PASEFI-941666 format. One record per residue (C-alpha): residue number from 1; residue in one letter; y, x, z. Coordinates in Angstrom, 3 decimals. Each point is the difference from the previous one (the first is absolute). Layout:
BEGIN
+-----+---------+----------+----------+----------+
| num | residuo |    north |     east |       up |
+-----+---------+----------+----------+----------+
| NUM |       A |        Y |        X |        Z |
...
+-----+---------+----------+----------+----------+
end
This chain:
BEGIN
+-----+---------+----------+----------+----------+
| num | residuo |    north |     east |       up |
+-----+---------+----------+----------+----------+
|   1 |       M |  -49.912 |  -47.141 | -108.591 |
|   2 |       F |    3.735 |    0.412 |    0.373 |
|   3 |       K |    1.125 |    3.466 |    0.913 |
|   4 |       F |    3.314 |    0.895 |    1.620 |
|   5 |       P |    1.954 |    2.658 |   -1.639 |
|   6 |       A |   -0.135 |    3.409 |    1.666 |
|   7 |       S |    3.648 |   -0.135 |    1.029 |
|   8 |       Q |   -0.478 |   -3.304 |    1.801 |
|   9 |       K |   -3.042 |    1.379 |    1.785 |
|  10 |       L |    2.114 |    2.916 |    1.236 |
|  11 |       R |    2.760 |   -2.271 |    1.256 |
|  12 |       F |   -2.565 |   -2.174 |    1.737 |
|  13 |       R |   -1.497 |    2.972 |    1.775 |
|  14 |       L |    3.437 |    1.201 |    1.102 |
|  15 |       H |    0.800 |   -3.437 |    1.442 |
|  16 |       I |   -3.266 |    0.025 |    1.864 |
|  17 |       S |    0.722 |    3.497 |    1.361 |
|  18 |       W |    3.487 |   -0.905 |    1.168 |
|  19 |       L |   -1.330 |   -3.129 |    1.597 |
|  20 |       G |   -2.559 |    2.093 |    1.870 |
|  21 |       V |    2.648 |    2.453 |    1.138 |
|  22 |       S |    2.266 |   -2.853 |    1.146 |
|  23 |       V |   -2.834 |   -1.544 |    1.931 |
|  24 |       M |   -0.814 |    3.337 |    1.664 |
|  25 |       V |    3.652 |    0.663 |    0.877 |
|  26 |       S |    0.304 |   -3.513 |    1.415 |
|  27 |       V |   -3.121 |    0.524 |    2.053 |
|  28 |       I |    1.274 |    3.358 |    1.259 |
|  29 |       L |    3.413 |   -1.447 |    0.908 |
|  30 |       L |   -1.707 |   -2.879 |    1.741 |
|  31 |       L |   -2.119 |    2.451 |    2.018 |
|  32 |       V |    3.072 |    2.100 |    0.889 |
|  33 |       C |    1.877 |   -3.112 |    1.131 |
|  34 |       M |   -2.957 |   -1.051 |    2.095 |
|  35 |       I |   -0.221 |    3.477 |    1.574 |
|  36 |       L |    3.747 |    0.110 |    0.721 |
|  37 |       S |   -0.130 |   -3.496 |    1.445 |
|  38 |       N |   -2.871 |    0.982 |    2.276 |
|  39 |       R |    1.835 |    3.179 |    1.096 |
|  40 |       Q |    3.144 |   -2.003 |    0.686 |
|  41 |       N |   -1.979 |   -2.371 |    2.149 |
|  42 |       Q |   -1.534 |    2.996 |    1.841 |
|  43 |       L |    3.430 |    1.541 |    0.642 |
|  44 |       I |    1.335 |   -3.315 |    1.263 |
|  45 |       A |   -2.981 |   -0.247 |    2.316 |
|  46 |       E |    0.513 |    3.582 |    1.236 |
|  47 |       I |    3.717 |   -0.600 |    0.617 |
|  48 |       S |   -0.834 |   -3.158 |    1.917 |
|  49 |       A |   -2.519 |    1.955 |    2.069 |
|  50 |       L |    2.588 |    2.703 |    0.768 |
|  51 |       Q |    2.551 |   -2.619 |    0.967 |
|  52 |       F |   -2.548 |   -1.560 |    2.298 |
|  53 |       K |   -0.777 |    3.398 |    1.582 |
|  54 |       E |    3.725 |    0.653 |    0.460 |
|  55 |       S |    0.411 |   -3.336 |    1.730 |
|  56 |       E |   -3.037 |    0.773 |    2.118 |
|  57 |       L |    1.449 |    3.440 |    0.930 |
|  58 |       I |    3.322 |   -1.542 |    0.959 |
|  59 |       A |   -1.818 |   -2.537 |    2.113 |
|  60 |       N |   -2.060 |    2.748 |    1.677 |
|  61 |       T |    3.149 |    2.043 |    0.696 |
|  62 |       A |    1.668 |   -2.994 |    1.588 |
|  63 |       S |   -3.115 |   -0.565 |    2.076 |
|  64 |       L |   -0.044 |    3.631 |    1.174 |
|  65 |       S |    3.697 |   -0.177 |    0.894 |
|  66 |       A |   -0.673 |   -3.083 |    2.042 |
|  67 |       E |   -2.900 |    1.733 |    1.768 |
|  68 |       L |    2.213 |    3.051 |    0.747 |
|  69 |       M |    2.687 |   -2.237 |    1.444 |
|  70 |       T |   -2.631 |   -1.669 |    2.128 |
|  71 |       L |   -1.205 |    3.386 |    1.270 |
|  72 |       Q |    3.546 |    1.097 |    0.794 |
|  73 |       N |    0.515 |   -3.137 |    2.018 |
|  74 |       E |   -3.196 |    0.429 |    1.985 |
|  75 |       D |    0.513 |    0.419 |    3.751 |
|  76 |       T |   -1.568 |    3.481 |    0.147 |
|  77 |       R |    2.367 |    1.495 |   -2.539 |
|  78 |       K |    3.004 |   -1.706 |    1.532 |
|  79 |       T |   -1.095 |    1.239 |    3.404 |
|  80 |       N |   -0.316 |    3.590 |   -1.249 |
|  81 |       L |    3.461 |   -0.066 |   -1.573 |
|  82 |       E |    1.488 |   -1.482 |    3.147 |
|  83 |       L |   -1.788 |    2.609 |    2.108 |
|  84 |       R |    1.352 |    2.778 |   -2.208 |
|  85 |       R |    3.526 |   -1.371 |    0.375 |
|  86 |       K |   -0.330 |   -0.146 |    3.771 |
|  87 |       I |   -1.375 |    3.551 |    0.150 |
|  88 |       T |    3.057 |    1.185 |   -1.935 |
|  89 |       E |    2.277 |   -1.849 |    2.430 |
|  90 |       V |   -1.787 |    1.550 |    2.984 |
|  91 |       E |    0.218 |    3.524 |   -1.464 |
|  92 |       T |    3.688 |   -0.408 |   -0.803 |
|  93 |       T |    0.909 |   -1.395 |    3.400 |
|  94 |       F |   -2.005 |    2.553 |    1.963 |
|  95 |       G |    1.649 |    2.692 |   -2.119 |
|  96 |       Q |    3.327 |   -1.350 |    1.246 |
|  97 |       V |   -1.271 |    0.130 |    3.583 |
|  98 |       S |   -0.957 |    3.655 |   -0.469 |
|  99 |       K |    3.445 |    0.889 |   -1.357 |
| 100 |       V |    1.740 |   -1.819 |    2.857 |
| 101 |       L |   -2.108 |    1.905 |    2.543 |
| 102 |       E |    0.986 |    3.288 |   -1.653 |
| 103 |       L |    3.667 |   -1.012 |    0.020 |
| 104 |       I |   -0.229 |   -0.893 |    3.706 |
| 105 |       S |   -1.558 |    3.402 |    0.662 |
| 106 |       D |    2.806 |    1.793 |   -1.857 |
| 107 |       A |    2.651 |   -2.072 |    1.769 |
| 108 |       R |   -1.490 |    0.795 |    3.398 |
| 109 |       G |    0.094 |    3.701 |   -0.884 |
| 110 |       Q |    3.725 |   -0.355 |   -0.698 |
| 111 |       S |    0.610 |   -1.589 |    3.426 |
| 112 |       V |    0.556 |   -3.441 |   -1.520 |
| 113 |       S |   -1.040 |   -2.962 |    2.167 |
| 114 |       V |   -3.014 |   -1.693 |   -1.594 |
| 115 |       T |   -0.593 |   -2.737 |    2.609 |
| 116 |       N |    1.261 |   -2.830 |   -2.218 |
| 117 |       A |   -1.796 |    1.393 |   -3.031 |
| 118 |       E |   -3.290 |    0.060 |    1.894 |
| 119 |       K |    0.491 |   -3.630 |    1.092 |
| 120 |       E |    0.835 |   -1.058 |   -3.561 |
| 121 |       L |   -3.029 |    1.897 |   -1.286 |
| 122 |       A |   -2.260 |   -1.761 |    2.526 |
| 123 |       R |    1.350 |   -3.354 |   -1.222 |
| 124 |       A |   -0.694 |    0.951 |   -3.623 |
| 125 |       V |   -3.530 |    1.141 |    0.841 |
| 126 |       N |   -0.624 |   -3.317 |    1.761 |
| 127 |       T |    1.176 |   -1.824 |   -3.132 |
| 128 |       L |   -2.313 |    2.188 |   -2.033 |
| 129 |       G |   -2.847 |   -0.944 |    2.330 |
| 130 |       N |    0.661 |   -3.641 |   -0.901 |
| 131 |       L |   -0.505 |    0.978 |   -3.663 |
| 132 |       N |    3.589 |   -0.839 |   -0.919 |
| 133 |       Y |    0.480 |    3.076 |   -2.172 |
| 134 |       A |    3.261 |   -1.030 |   -1.645 |
| 135 |       K |    1.756 |   -0.674 |    3.307 |
| 136 |       A |   -1.445 |    3.187 |    1.538 |
| 137 |       G |    1.385 |    1.985 |   -2.934 |
| 138 |       E |    3.451 |   -1.506 |    0.557 |
| 139 |       E |   -0.117 |    0.818 |    3.719 |
| 140 |       L |   -1.056 |    3.590 |   -0.698 |
| 141 |       T |    2.891 |    0.385 |   -2.440 |
| 142 |       T |    2.341 |   -1.204 |    2.751 |
| 143 |       V |   -1.434 |    2.579 |    2.433 |
| 144 |       T |    0.605 |    2.766 |   -2.550 |
| 145 |       T |    3.559 |   -1.124 |   -0.728 |
| 146 |       N |    0.966 |   -0.289 |    3.675 |
| 147 |       L |   -1.556 |    3.330 |    0.942 |
| 148 |       N |    1.651 |    1.832 |   -2.886 |
| 149 |       S |    3.297 |   -1.462 |    1.177 |
| 150 |       Q |   -0.588 |    1.433 |    3.491 |
| 151 |       I |   -0.919 |    3.397 |   -1.451 |
| 152 |       T |    3.193 |    0.033 |   -2.076 |
| 153 |       K |    2.024 |   -0.888 |    3.096 |
| 154 |       K |   -1.620 |    2.846 |    1.955 |
| 155 |       Q |    0.696 |    2.458 |   -2.794 |
| 156 |       A |    3.631 |   -1.124 |   -0.045 |
| 157 |       E |    0.231 |    0.879 |    3.708 |
| 158 |       V |   -1.177 |    3.515 |   -0.856 |
| 159 |       A |    2.697 |    0.291 |   -2.661 |
| 160 |       V |    2.782 |   -0.934 |    2.448 |
| 161 |       A |   -0.675 |    3.143 |    2.050 |
| 162 |       A |    0.278 |    2.302 |   -3.034 |
| 163 |       Q |    3.091 |    1.982 |   -0.915 |
| 164 |       A |    1.126 |    0.105 |   -3.610 |
| 165 |       A |   -0.711 |    3.401 |   -1.554 |
| 166 |       Q |   -0.838 |    1.083 |   -3.531 |
| 167 |       D |   -0.984 |    3.533 |    0.996 |
| 168 |       L |   -3.010 |    1.449 |    1.811 |
| 169 |       P |    0.079 |    0.741 |    3.751 |
| 170 |       S |    0.473 |    3.568 |    1.136 |
| 171 |       V |   -3.051 |    2.224 |    0.495 |
| 172 |       G |   -1.620 |   -0.412 |    3.412 |
| 173 |       S |    1.104 |   -3.600 |    0.547 |
| 174 |       Y |   -0.931 |   -3.665 |   -0.265 |
| 175 |       R |    2.248 |   -2.717 |   -1.411 |
| 176 |       R |   -0.167 |   -3.686 |   -0.897 |
| 177 |       Q |    2.382 |   -0.750 |   -2.846 |
| 178 |       S |    0.728 |   -2.560 |   -2.708 |
| 179 |       V |   -0.015 |    1.146 |   -3.622 |
| 180 |       T |    1.521 |   -1.901 |   -2.904 |
| 181 |       T |   -1.977 |    0.179 |   -3.241 |
| 182 |       S |   -0.116 |   -1.761 |   -3.362 |
| 183 |       R |   -2.650 |   -2.305 |    1.512 |
| 184 |       G |    1.982 |   -0.874 |    3.129 |
| 185 |       T |    0.708 |    1.505 |    3.422 |
| 186 |       F |   -2.955 |    1.218 |    2.058 |
| 187 |       T |   -0.477 |    1.364 |    3.504 |
| 188 |       V |   -1.779 |    3.339 |    0.391 |
| 189 |       S |   -1.330 |    1.647 |    3.156 |
| 190 |       L |   -0.665 |    3.689 |   -0.682 |
| 191 |       I |   -0.588 |    3.379 |    1.588 |
| 192 |       A |    1.117 |    3.271 |   -1.619 |
| 193 |       E |   -1.535 |    3.394 |    0.845 |
| 194 |       S |    0.038 |    3.435 |   -1.626 |
| 195 |       L |   -3.338 |    0.830 |   -1.597 |
| 196 |       S |    0.260 |    3.585 |    1.154 |
| 197 |       G |   -0.008 |   -1.144 |    3.629 |
| 198 |       V |   -2.660 |   -2.727 |    0.035 |
| 199 |       R |   -3.656 |   -0.554 |   -0.767 |
| 200 |       M |   -1.004 |   -3.237 |   -1.726 |
| 201 |       I |   -3.279 |   -0.696 |    1.774 |
| 202 |       T |   -2.305 |   -2.723 |   -1.314 |
| 203 |       D |   -2.434 |   -1.319 |    2.600 |
| 204 |       S |   -2.589 |   -2.791 |    0.097 |
| 205 |       A |   -1.769 |   -1.761 |    2.861 |
| 206 |       N |   -3.403 |    0.630 |   -1.625 |
| 207 |       D |   -1.074 |    3.565 |   -0.678 |
| 208 |       D |   -1.859 |   -0.929 |   -3.182 |
| 209 |       T |    0.150 |   -2.607 |   -2.752 |
| 210 |       C |   -0.433 |   -3.513 |    1.415 |
| 211 |       T |   -0.631 |   -3.187 |   -1.984 |
| 212 |       K |   -0.052 |   -2.704 |    2.693 |
| 213 |       D |    0.846 |   -0.581 |    3.668 |
| 214 |       C |    2.038 |    3.204 |   -0.018 |
| 215 |       A |    1.821 |    1.423 |    3.003 |
| 216 |       V |    3.754 |   -0.516 |    0.363 |
| 217 |       L |    2.765 |    1.363 |    2.242 |
| 218 |       P |    3.659 |   -0.817 |    0.719 |
| 219 |       L |    2.467 |    2.201 |   -1.873 |
| 220 |       A |    1.308 |    1.367 |    3.311 |
| 221 |       T |   -3.490 |    1.312 |    0.822 |
| 222 |       Y |   -0.235 |    1.833 |   -3.325 |
| 223 |       V |    3.369 |    1.624 |    0.665 |
| 224 |       S |   -0.821 |    1.074 |    3.555 |
| 225 |       R |   -3.506 |    1.358 |   -0.690 |
| 226 |       N |    1.375 |    2.190 |   -2.791 |
| 227 |       G |    2.953 |    1.307 |    1.988 |
| 228 |       G |    2.465 |   -1.749 |   -2.284 |
| 229 |       F |    3.434 |   -1.525 |    0.448 |
| 230 |       A |    0.003 |   -2.500 |   -2.873 |
| 231 |       G |   -2.477 |   -2.008 |   -2.015 |
| 232 |       I |   -0.525 |   -2.831 |   -2.454 |
| 233 |       N |   -2.884 |   -2.262 |   -1.012 |
| 234 |       G |   -2.207 |    1.385 |   -2.780 |
| 235 |       S |   -1.919 |   -1.521 |   -2.900 |
| 236 |       Y |   -0.993 |   -3.586 |   -0.724 |
| 237 |       F |   -2.958 |   -1.296 |    1.989 |
| 238 |       C |   -1.901 |   -3.233 |    0.680 |
| 239 |       P |    1.282 |   -1.627 |    3.230 |
| 240 |       P |   -2.467 |   -1.800 |    2.291 |
| 241 |       D |    1.991 |   -3.253 |   -0.152 |
| 242 |       Y |   -0.208 |   -0.302 |   -3.808 |
| 243 |       P |   -2.872 |   -2.378 |   -0.928 |
| 244 |       S |   -0.582 |    1.972 |   -3.213 |
| 245 |       C |   -0.658 |    3.136 |    2.069 |
| 246 |       A |   -2.871 |   -1.380 |    2.092 |
| 247 |       D |   -2.551 |    2.474 |   -1.401 |
| 248 |       K |    2.319 |    3.052 |   -0.115 |
| 249 |       I |    2.146 |   -0.240 |    3.116 |
| 250 |       N |    2.544 |    2.825 |    0.456 |
| 251 |       S |   -1.367 |    1.944 |   -2.973 |
| 252 |       F |    2.160 |    1.719 |   -2.634 |
| 253 |       N |   -1.148 |    1.376 |   -3.346 |
| 254 |       T |    2.680 |    2.438 |   -1.160 |
| 255 |       L |   -0.419 |    3.789 |    0.199 |
| 256 |       F |    0.989 |    1.362 |    3.408 |
| 257 |       F |   -0.053 |    3.438 |    1.642 |
| 258 |       N |   -0.815 |    0.011 |    3.721 |
| 259 |       A |    1.992 |    2.972 |    1.260 |
| 260 |       R |   -1.915 |    0.132 |    3.298 |
| 261 |       T |   -3.454 |    0.265 |   -1.547 |
| 262 |       K |    1.109 |    1.657 |   -3.270 |
| 263 |       K |   -2.001 |   -2.622 |   -1.895 |
| 264 |       Y |    0.860 |   -2.226 |   -2.941 |
| 265 |       M |   -0.778 |   -3.685 |    0.421 |
| 266 |       N |   -0.938 |   -2.346 |   -2.875 |
| 267 |       S |   -0.447 |    3.018 |   -2.239 |
| 268 |       N |   -2.835 |   -1.358 |   -2.152 |
| 269 |       N |    1.731 |   -3.239 |   -0.980 |
| 270 |       N |    3.246 |    1.752 |   -0.929 |
| 271 |       V |   -1.243 |    2.392 |   -2.674 |
| 272 |       Y |    1.647 |   -2.010 |   -2.784 |
| 273 |       T |    2.693 |   -1.880 |    1.926 |
| 274 |       S |    3.475 |   -0.402 |   -1.412 |
| 275 |       N |    1.631 |   -0.502 |    3.412 |
| 276 |       P |    2.821 |    2.439 |    0.854 |
| 277 |       M |   -0.454 |    2.651 |    2.678 |
| 278 |       V |    2.139 |    2.340 |    2.087 |
| 279 |       V |   -1.107 |    3.153 |    1.839 |
| 280 |       Q |    1.778 |    2.555 |    2.147 |
| 281 |       N |   -1.141 |    3.467 |   -0.942 |
| 282 |       A |   -0.538 |    2.816 |    2.469 |
| 283 |       D |    3.493 |    1.327 |   -0.836 |
| 284 |       R |    1.349 |   -3.425 |    1.100 |
| 285 |       S |    1.145 |   -1.023 |   -3.468 |
| 286 |       L |   -0.766 |   -3.547 |   -1.126 |
| 287 |       R |   -1.851 |   -0.735 |   -3.215 |
| 288 |       F |    0.018 |   -3.505 |   -1.472 |
| 289 |       M |   -2.557 |   -0.915 |   -2.657 |
| 290 |       G |   -0.011 |   -3.035 |   -2.250 |
| 291 |       S |   -3.780 |   -0.248 |    0.410 |
| 292 |       A |   -2.330 |    1.149 |    2.783 |
| 293 |       Q |   -2.498 |    1.176 |   -2.618 |
| 294 |       E |    2.413 |    2.885 |   -0.722 |
| 295 |       W |   -0.792 |    1.348 |    3.458 |
| 296 |       G |   -3.051 |    2.059 |    0.885 |
| 297 |       R |   -1.292 |    0.095 |    3.546 |
| 298 |       D |    1.956 |    2.898 |    1.512 |
| 299 |       T |   -0.535 |   -0.022 |    3.775 |
| 300 |       G |    2.730 |    2.557 |    0.627 |
| 301 |       I |    2.771 |   -2.594 |   -0.205 |
| 302 |       I |    1.860 |   -1.409 |    3.007 |
| 303 |       G |   -0.335 |   -3.651 |   -0.999 |
| 304 |       G |   -0.767 |   -2.250 |   -2.959 |
| 305 |       I |    0.037 |   -3.733 |   -0.712 |
| 306 |       S |   -0.343 |   -2.265 |   -3.023 |
| 307 |       N |    1.532 |   -3.455 |   -0.356 |
| 308 |       Y |    1.835 |   -2.072 |   -2.594 |
| 309 |       P |    2.245 |   -0.522 |   -1.788 |
| 310 |       M |    2.285 |    2.944 |   -0.624 |
| 311 |       L |    3.530 |   -1.252 |    0.646 |
| 312 |       V |    2.249 |    2.822 |   -1.202 |
| 313 |       S |   -0.598 |    2.972 |   -2.295 |
| 314 |       G |    2.623 |    2.395 |   -1.317 |
| 315 |       G |    2.614 |   -1.947 |    1.940 |
| 316 |       N |   -0.698 |   -3.218 |   -1.923 |
| 317 |       P |   -1.814 |   -3.200 |    1.006 |
| 318 |       T |   -3.527 |   -0.083 |   -1.431 |
| 319 |       T |   -0.620 |   -3.703 |    0.559 |
| 320 |       S |    2.039 |   -3.177 |   -0.306 |
| 321 |       E |   -2.824 |   -2.232 |    1.203 |
| 322 |       S |    1.082 |   -3.158 |    1.789 |
| 323 |       G |   -2.071 |   -1.952 |    2.488 |
| 324 |       A |   -0.297 |   -0.913 |    3.655 |
| 325 |       K |    2.700 |    1.561 |    2.138 |
| 326 |       G |   -0.697 |    1.773 |    3.264 |
| 327 |       P |    0.212 |    3.413 |    1.682 |
| 328 |       R |   -1.000 |    2.824 |   -2.412 |
| 329 |       G |   -0.965 |    3.371 |    1.455 |
| 330 |       F |    0.726 |    3.169 |   -1.975 |
| 331 |       L |   -0.184 |    3.783 |    0.040 |
| 332 |       G |    2.506 |    1.931 |   -2.114 |
| 333 |       V |    1.692 |    3.332 |   -0.549 |
| 334 |       K |    3.305 |    1.478 |   -1.099 |
| 335 |       S |    1.087 |    3.632 |   -0.046 |
| 336 |       G |   -2.453 |    1.245 |    2.607 |
| 337 |       T |    0.394 |   -2.997 |    2.315 |
| 338 |       I |   -2.800 |   -2.473 |    0.705 |
| 339 |       Y |    0.865 |   -3.649 |    0.597 |
| 340 |       I |   -2.254 |   -2.647 |    1.529 |
| 341 |       G |    1.127 |   -3.554 |    0.535 |
| 342 |       V |   -0.048 |   -3.704 |   -0.754 |
| 343 |       V |    1.994 |   -2.082 |   -2.493 |
| 344 |       H |    0.297 |   -3.456 |    1.559 |
| 345 |       A |   -0.314 |   -3.379 |   -1.754 |
| 346 |       A |   -0.817 |    1.643 |   -3.323 |
| 347 |       D |   -2.565 |   -0.092 |   -2.786 |
| 348 |       F |   -1.130 |    3.124 |   -1.869 |
| 349 |       G |    2.874 |   -0.157 |   -2.478 |
| 350 |       D |    2.547 |   -0.443 |    2.809 |
| 351 |       A |   -1.400 |    2.958 |    1.943 |
| 352 |       A |    0.011 |    2.212 |   -3.095 |
| 353 |       A |    3.613 |   -0.900 |   -0.841 |
| 354 |       T |    1.103 |    0.567 |    3.610 |
| 355 |       L |   -1.567 |    3.450 |    0.324 |
| 356 |       A |    1.260 |    1.096 |   -3.421 |
| 357 |       T |    3.502 |   -1.166 |    0.959 |
| 358 |       L |   -0.219 |    2.117 |    3.157 |
| 359 |       G |   -0.794 |    2.989 |   -2.187 |
| 360 |       L |   -3.650 |    0.724 |    0.783 |
| 361 |       E |   -1.627 |    2.161 |   -2.668 |
| 362 |       T |   -3.531 |   -1.323 |    0.560 |
| 363 |       A |   -1.429 |   -2.759 |    2.189 |
| 364 |       M |   -3.392 |   -1.675 |    0.439 |
| 365 |       N |   -0.668 |   -3.427 |    1.480 |
| 366 |       L |   -2.010 |   -0.332 |    3.233 |
| 367 |       D |   -1.493 |   -3.060 |    1.694 |
| 368 |       G |    2.438 |   -2.647 |    1.213 |
| 369 |       G |    0.185 |   -3.605 |    1.137 |
| 370 |       G |   -1.598 |   -0.594 |    3.377 |
| 371 |       S |   -1.257 |    3.594 |    0.070 |
| 372 |       S |    3.518 |    1.475 |   -0.176 |
| 373 |       A |    0.729 |    2.480 |    2.784 |
| 374 |       L |    2.495 |    2.858 |    0.338 |
| 375 |       Y |    0.062 |    2.180 |    3.118 |
| 376 |       Y |    2.691 |    2.494 |    1.002 |
| 377 |       N |    0.593 |    2.038 |    3.157 |
| 378 |       G |   -2.157 |   -2.039 |    2.352 |
| 379 |       K |    0.637 |   -3.542 |   -1.240 |
| 380 |       Y |   -0.643 |   -2.409 |   -2.826 |
| 381 |       V |    3.015 |   -0.516 |   -2.236 |
| 382 |       V |   -2.081 |   -2.348 |   -2.199 |
| 383 |       G |   -3.113 |   -1.795 |    1.204 |
| 384 |       P |   -2.377 |    0.754 |    1.704 |
| 385 |       G |   -1.870 |   -2.241 |   -2.443 |
| 386 |       R |   -3.794 |    0.102 |   -0.196 |
| 387 |       N |   -2.241 |    2.765 |    1.268 |
| 388 |       L |   -0.687 |    2.355 |   -2.904 |
| 389 |       P |   -3.025 |    1.804 |   -1.485 |
| 390 |       N |    2.257 |    2.881 |   -1.124 |
| 391 |       A |    3.567 |    1.229 |    0.347 |
| 392 |       I |    2.496 |    2.705 |   -0.948 |
| 393 |       I |    1.403 |    2.118 |    2.821 |
| 394 |       L |    2.917 |    2.437 |   -0.008 |
| 395 |       A |   -0.465 |    2.913 |    2.415 |
| 396 |       R |    1.888 |    3.250 |    0.445 |
+-----+---------+----------+----------+----------+
end
């Protein structure tokens, strides 16, 4: 038998081995390619599924948007929105009615004829009753404009009777004068009295704190029942002809000392108040405080009243606030003389500038508008205005 040489046998075996390795590598590569191909197909399928879900989500979102639009257009929702709009119109217009009624009340207190205003208001209310809110609002604006014009005209008549004077009247006298300030020229009606010769009595119609349906009196009655010769309206209060005051008619909430009863009124709700206050001590000196909370409850004083704002302090205006113009009551002092009076056709800033120009050292604002009243030696020099729940009286 023929035998291959040993070297040929070795080469043959090596060829066989390499062939086996090549076959195995080829098989492995084939398997890897198959696996990768399958994975690629899976990924393509997954991406297609995600794209389908995205399309489905977009479609669902569009469907929900359409449903929401349908809901918004349903009669019930539209009705509710329309009802809300009408309620807002009603509230706004009735708010205008309330303000016009208050303006009519103030005008009447200043002896301004309100007959035309009342007729115009009745017409506007009738329009409102026909649910024509826009037209009613226009008519109410016209009432306000016309009435303010009448008030301005009346205030101009007051100014005509005033003499020009930049100084204060002499002690023991009353004077109506015009004062020129940086804010314009203003008419002032004021009384000057020496503190050493007068008592500043503060009196109220009720003997105790009252929160609604409170008693009121004319200023002249306060003056006469306290043996006085002069007087002025006191602190802010809620008039009976203000719609917003229906549940607190004639009440006031600032600290007040009733000199007749020696009692403080509204004491509990003025523990932390920042409203100014003035008192006349037993030695007849006046003390002004920037805040009523600085004051205890001394019953040995002659009189005491809190109101706002402070108008003058240290001889300088303490407010430059602008706003509605009308009569502004005040109580002030300079060099041992007390002054009570009214700055006409003025806002707070005007009143402060006027009194500082006159040279008052300190002055506090009192009630004004239709409640303005100033009484001197048996007659009203301003007013009489409304009946009042409290007042300041000068007595010897």
